[in-house]
N, C-alpha and C positions, 0 to 999 in steps of 0.2 A: 435626550441623554447625551451627556458630555463625552468627549473622547477619553478623558481620564476614567470616567465611570465605566465606559464600555471595555477599556483595556483591563481594568481591575476585575470586572465581572468575568471576562474571558479567562484571565489568569486563575480565578477561583475555580472555574469549570475545568480547566486543564489540570490543575492540581488535584481536584476531586477525581477525575478520570484516571490519573496516574496512580493515586492511592488505591482506588478500587481495582485497577489492573494488577497491581502488585499483591493485592490480597487474594487474587485468583491466579496463582502461578501456572495452573494447567492451561488457561487460555493464553497466557503469554508464551508459554513454551511450545505449545502445539504447532504453530506455524514455523517456529525456529527449528524444532526437531524434524519436522517434515522436510524442510529445506535441506538440512544437513544429511538426512538419511538418503533422500533421492540423489543428491549430487555426489555423495561419497560412495554409495552402493553402485552407481552407474558404471564407473570404471572397473569395479570389482566383478560385476555381473557379466561384463563383456570383455573378452580377451582382445583388446585393441592395441594396435601399435601406438606409440607415444605421439607420433605425428598425426595420426587419424584422430586420436582422442583430443588433441589440441584443436583440431579443425572443428570438432563437434562441440567443444566445450562452451562457446558462447550461447548456442541454442539451448543446450541442456541447462546451463545456469539460469537463463531467463525464463524458460518454461517452469522450472522448479520455483523460482522466485514469484512468478505470477500465480501459480497454484497455491503456494504457501500463503500469499497475501490474501487470497480469497477466503481462506479458512476462518479468518477473524472478522470479516466484514459483516457477517450476519448479526454479530453481537453489538454493532455500533450504536444502534438505537433501541434494540429489542428489549433488553433488560429494563431500561428506563421506561419504555412504553408499557411493559407488563406490570410494573409496580406503581405506576402513576407519576413517577418522577418527571417524565418528559412533559406531561401536562402542567405540572407545577413550574417547570422551567419556562414553558411557553407563557405562563401567566405572570412571570417575574418582572415583566416590563422591559427586559433587555432585547427582546426580539429573537425569533427562531433562527434567523440568519447568523447572528453572533454565536448562538448555542451550537449550531452546526459547525461553524469554523473551529470553535474550541474543541469540540468532541473529535472532529476529524484530525486536527493537529495532534491531539493526545493519542489517537489511534495510530497515527504514523510513528510517533515517538516510541510506542510500545511494540510495533510490528515492523514497519519498513526500516526504521533506523537500526533495529536489531539485525535485520538481514544484511544491511550494509556493513555492520561491524564484523560479522562472521564471514563475510564474503572472501576475505583473503585466505582463510582456512579452506574454504570450498575451492577456491581458484587453485590452490596448491594441489589438491586432490585431482583436479581436472587438468593439470599440467599447463596452466596458464602462467606465462612468465611474469615475474615481479614488475617488470617495466609497464605492464598493462594494468596493474592494480589501480592507479589513480583514475584512469578513464573508466574502468569497470565500476569502481565505487561511485563515481559521479553519475554515471548512467543509471545505476541501481537506485541512487538517492532520488534523482529526478523522476524515474519511472515509478517507484513505489509511492512517492508523494502524489503523483498524478493518479495512480490507481486508487489511492485513498479518497481523493476527490470524486472520482467516478463511482467508487463504492458507496460514498455518502448518498449519491442520487439513487442508486439501486436499493440501498438499505431503507431510504425514505419511502420508496415506492412499495416495498415488500414488508414493512414493519408490522402491518396488521394482517399478514397472510400466514396461515399455518404452513409449516415446512417451507418458509420463504427462501431458505438458503439455495434451493435448486433454482427457483425463479431468479434469484439474485445473480447466480452464476451465469444464467442465460442472458441476463441484461448486460452484465459487466464485461464478460469475455469478448463479445464482438467489438465493443468499444475499446478494449485493451489491445487489440491486434496491432495498431501502429506502435505501441510501446514495445511489444515483443520484437517487431521487425527492426525498428531503429535502435533499440537497446542492444539487441544481438549484433547489429551491424557495427555499432560503436565499439563494442567489446572485441569483435572480430578484427576490426581495423587496428585496434591497439595491440592485439596479439600478433598481427602481421607486421607491426612497426610502421603503419601508414597513418596519415592524418585522420583523426576521428572527429574533427570539429563540426562537420556537417550534421551527422546524426545527433551529436550532443546539442547543437543549436535547435534542432527539431524537437528533441525531448524537452528542452527548456521552454520552447514556445508552447508546447502542449501543456506543460505544467502551469505556465502563466495563464493560459486560456481557461483551463479547468478550474484553477483557483479563483478566477474572476467570476465565472458563471455558475459553477457547481453549488456553492453555498445557497444561492437564491433558488436554484432548481430543487435542491434537497429540502430547503425550508418550505417551499410551496407544496412538495409531496407530503411532508409531515403535517402541514396545516390541513390538508385534505383528510388525512387519516384521523387527526384529532377532532375534526368537525363531524 
């Protein structure tokens, strides 16, 4: 298969996933609404001083983003597996690895990218200064994309399991702990006005590592399920 053919096939799958996603607005809005509710109600539910709220904001932001991203991971392959589309894609001659890459990128565009776009509103509610917004957005973009790659592995392993969303969370959450630690550290350093290069580099390295290996691992898991 030529590189042009692979790129065209991946583009078609991404467009298909985006169209299906926008036809199901409830699935698109559920993680976003959860993220907004948790992060905006947190300062309202606790009578915190502004300085204390600002200190807790990075951890609150990242825990909410992590849990919100998990809400949509279960549907990454499940609907296609239930109606037979996944099997047809596997027989299309383009390879499961390419299908996994396309579906994971589409998932991030409809979930992780949306969290990044609304993060300035959330940061304002959490008293995060505007000077920290670029670092916060960059860390959320890297972290959410990495989580999508990790979620692809978990979704591939649990696609044939009833109520696999619970098992998926148990698989992905321990793997996502470094994202939470270094993502919150980068945001916290930006809030404090110090250099956040170190945590951002680590998040970037994790993103490159998972994007290199996760498609093959997820494709192998799906192949076992289909067989």
